[in-house]
C-alpha positions as YAML, in Angstrom:
chain: A
units: angstrom
residues:
- id: 1
  name: VAL
  ca: [0.00, -0.06, -0.21]
- id: 2
  name: GLN
  ca: [1.52, 3.51, -0.92]
- id: 3
  name: LEU
  ca: [0.11, 7.03, -0.88]
- id: 4
  name: VAL
  ca: [2.29, 9.61, -2.38]
- id: 5
  name: GLN
  ca: [1.21, 13.06, -2.38]
- id: 6
  name: SER
  ca: [2.75, 16.36, -4.24]
- id: 7
  name: GLY
  ca: [5.20, 18.30, -4.33]
- id: 8
  name: ALA
  ca: [5.45, 21.34, -1.59]
- id: 9
  name: ASP
  ca: [3.78, 24.47, -2.25]
- id: 10
  name: THR
  ca: [4.21, 28.02, -1.54]
- id: 11
  name: ARG
  ca: [1.17, 30.55, -1.99]
- id: 12
  name: ASN
  ca: [0.17, 33.89, -1.41]
- id: 13
  name: PRO
  ca: [-2.62, 34.74, 1.72]
- id: 14
  name: GLY
  ca: [-5.87, 34.83, -0.27]
- id: 15
  name: ALA
  ca: [-5.11, 32.27, -3.04]
- id: 16
  name: SER
  ca: [-6.04, 28.43, -3.10]
- id: 17
  name: VAL
  ca: [-4.05, 25.15, -3.38]
- id: 18
  name: LYS
  ca: [-4.95, 21.56, -4.25]
- id: 19
  name: VAL
  ca: [-2.59, 18.65, -2.73]
- id: 20
  name: SER
  ca: [-3.06, 15.23, -4.36]
- id: 21
  name: CYS
  ca: [-2.57, 11.68, -3.00]
- id: 22
  name: LYS
  ca: [-1.94, 9.24, -5.43]
- id: 23
  name: THR
  ca: [-2.89, 6.00, -3.85]
- id: 24
  name: SER
  ca: [-1.99, 2.22, -4.77]
- id: 25
  name: GLY
  ca: [-2.03, -0.96, -3.56]
- id: 26
  name: TYR
  ca: [-5.30, -1.80, -2.06]
- id: 27
  name: SER
  ca: [-9.22, -0.95, -3.58]
- id: 28
  name: PHE
  ca: [-9.46, 2.46, -3.71]
- id: 29
  name: ILE
  ca: [-12.68, 2.61, -2.92]
- id: 30
  name: SER
  ca: [-12.61, 0.38, 0.49]
- id: 31
  name: VAL
  ca: [-11.31, 2.99, 2.68]
- id: 32
  name: TYR
  ca: [-11.68, 6.25, 3.60]
- id: 33
  name: VAL
  ca: [-9.25, 8.44, 3.01]
- id: 34
  name: HIS
  ca: [-8.32, 11.21, 5.90]
- id: 35
  name: TRP
  ca: [-6.65, 14.27, 5.89]
- id: 36
  name: VAL
  ca: [-4.41, 15.18, 8.50]
- id: 37
  name: ARG
  ca: [-2.26, 18.92, 9.01]
- id: 38
  name: GLN
  ca: [0.62, 19.83, 11.34]
- id: 39
  name: ALA
  ca: [1.59, 23.07, 11.78]
- id: 40
  name: PRO
  ca: [5.11, 23.98, 12.75]
- id: 41
  name: GLY
  ca: [5.23, 23.37, 16.53]
- id: 42
  name: GLN
  ca: [2.10, 22.01, 16.64]
- id: 43
  name: GLY
  ca: [0.39, 18.82, 17.03]
- id: 44
  name: LEU
  ca: [-1.87, 17.19, 14.32]
- id: 45
  name: GLU
  ca: [-5.01, 17.99, 13.44]
- id: 46
  name: TRP
  ca: [-7.63, 16.24, 11.72]
- id: 47
  name: MET
  ca: [-9.09, 18.05, 8.80]
- id: 48
  name: GLY
  ca: [-11.61, 15.38, 7.65]
- id: 49
  name: ARG
  ca: [-12.28, 12.46, 5.55]
- id: 50
  name: ILE
  ca: [-13.76, 11.09, 2.24]
- id: 51
  name: ASP
  ca: [-15.08, 8.13, 1.19]
- id: 52
  name: PRO
  ca: [-14.14, 7.62, -2.21]
- id: 53
  name: GLU
  ca: [-16.83, 5.32, -2.97]
- id: 54
  name: ASP
  ca: [-19.48, 7.44, -2.86]
- id: 55
  name: GLY
  ca: [-17.78, 10.74, -2.45]
- id: 56
  name: GLY
  ca: [-19.19, 11.54, 0.83]
- id: 57
  name: VAL
  ca: [-17.49, 14.12, 3.34]
- id: 58
  name: ALA
  ca: [-17.08, 15.22, 6.94]
- id: 59
  name: TYR
  ca: [-14.78, 17.91, 7.61]
- id: 60
  name: GLY
  ca: [-13.40, 18.97, 10.86]
- id: 61
  name: GLU
  ca: [-15.03, 22.04, 12.32]
- id: 62
  name: ASN
  ca: [-12.26, 24.06, 11.50]
- id: 63
  name: PHE
  ca: [-12.19, 23.37, 8.20]
- id: 64
  name: GLN
  ca: [-15.75, 23.60, 7.26]
- id: 65
  name: GLY
  ca: [-15.99, 26.13, 4.31]
- id: 66
  name: ARG
  ca: [-12.67, 26.41, 3.06]
- id: 67
  name: VAL
  ca: [-11.72, 22.96, 2.58]
- id: 68
  name: THR
  ca: [-12.94, 20.51, -0.46]
- id: 69
  name: PHE
  ca: [-12.35, 17.07, -0.48]
- id: 70
  name: THR
  ca: [-12.27, 14.66, -3.66]
- id: 71
  name: ALA
  ca: [-11.65, 11.53, -5.08]
- id: 72
  name: ASP
  ca: [-10.88, 10.64, -8.39]
- id: 73
  name: THR
  ca: [-11.82, 6.66, -8.75]
- id: 74
  name: SER
  ca: [-10.29, 6.45, -12.16]
- id: 75
  name: THR
  ca: [-6.92, 7.15, -10.81]
- id: 76
  name: SER
  ca: [-7.13, 6.34, -7.60]
- id: 77
  name: THR
  ca: [-6.09, 9.82, -6.35]
- id: 78
  name: ALA
  ca: [-7.81, 11.91, -3.62]
- id: 79
  name: TYR
  ca: [-7.71, 15.99, -3.27]
- id: 80
  name: VAL
  ca: [-7.83, 18.70, -0.80]
- id: 81
  name: GLU
  ca: [-8.14, 21.97, -1.63]
- id: 82
  name: PHE
  ca: [-7.75, 24.55, 0.48]
- id: 83
  name: THR
  ca: [-9.00, 28.56, -0.15]
- id: 84
  name: SER
  ca: [-8.71, 31.89, 0.89]
- id: 85
  name: LEU
  ca: [-5.16, 30.47, 2.64]
- id: 86
  name: ARG
  ca: [-4.06, 32.53, 5.42]
- id: 87
  name: SER
  ca: [-0.51, 32.60, 7.31]
- id: 88
  name: GLU
  ca: [-1.66, 30.14, 9.66]
- id: 89
  name: ASP
  ca: [-2.47, 27.55, 6.86]
- id: 90
  name: THR
  ca: [1.64, 26.99, 6.94]
- id: 91
  name: ALA
  ca: [1.74, 23.56, 7.71]
- id: 92
  name: VAL
  ca: [2.61, 20.24, 6.27]
- id: 93
  name: TYR
  ca: [-0.29, 18.39, 5.05]
- id: 94
  name: TYR
  ca: [-0.87, 13.85, 5.26]
- id: 95
  name: CYS
  ca: [-3.31, 11.32, 3.68]
- id: 96
  name: THR
  ca: [-3.75, 8.94, 5.23]
- id: 97
  name: THR
  ca: [-6.04, 5.58, 5.70]
- id: 98
  name: LEU
  ca: [-4.91, 5.46, 9.21]
- id: 99
  name: THR
  ca: [-3.04, 2.22, 8.43]
- id: 100
  name: THR
  ca: [-0.86, 3.82, 5.85]
- id: 101
  name: TRP
  ca: [0.70, 7.80, 5.52]
- id: 102
  name: GLY
  ca: [1.46, 9.72, 2.83]
- id: 103
  name: GLN
  ca: [4.54, 11.52, 2.75]
- id: 104
  name: GLY
  ca: [3.28, 14.60, 3.86]
- id: 105
  name: THR
  ca: [3.24, 17.91, 1.81]
- id: 106
  name: GLN
  ca: [4.77, 21.21, 3.00]
- id: 107
  name: VAL
  ca: [2.51, 24.03, 2.43]
- id: 108
  name: THR
  ca: [3.35, 27.62, 2.99]
- id: 109
  name: VAL
  ca: [1.50, 30.70, 2.77]
- id: 110
  name: SER
  ca: [3.39, 33.70, 2.29]
- id: 111
  name: PRO
  ca: [3.00, 37.30, 0.79]
...
């Protein structure tokens, strides 16, 4: 099982960013994909999850309205798109099935 994420990205405040998570080695539609982030000096924060089978989503309280999860079953890839970025969104973003983790994607929000 592997989860391979897109590379690091730097954006201006107010911009959007989309991070991908390409999965392999298991049935993509059989397991939720969760998104978690870790800001500098902080612990892990659960952002939410998507059910790739039907696209059903659940968002963490702090992310409602600014984050969108999608899943492409043709490529077994999950995505998180973040809008209206703020400096405090600077963090490493992870996708995970809870048993396997992606390598993380550094997103830096800076003028």
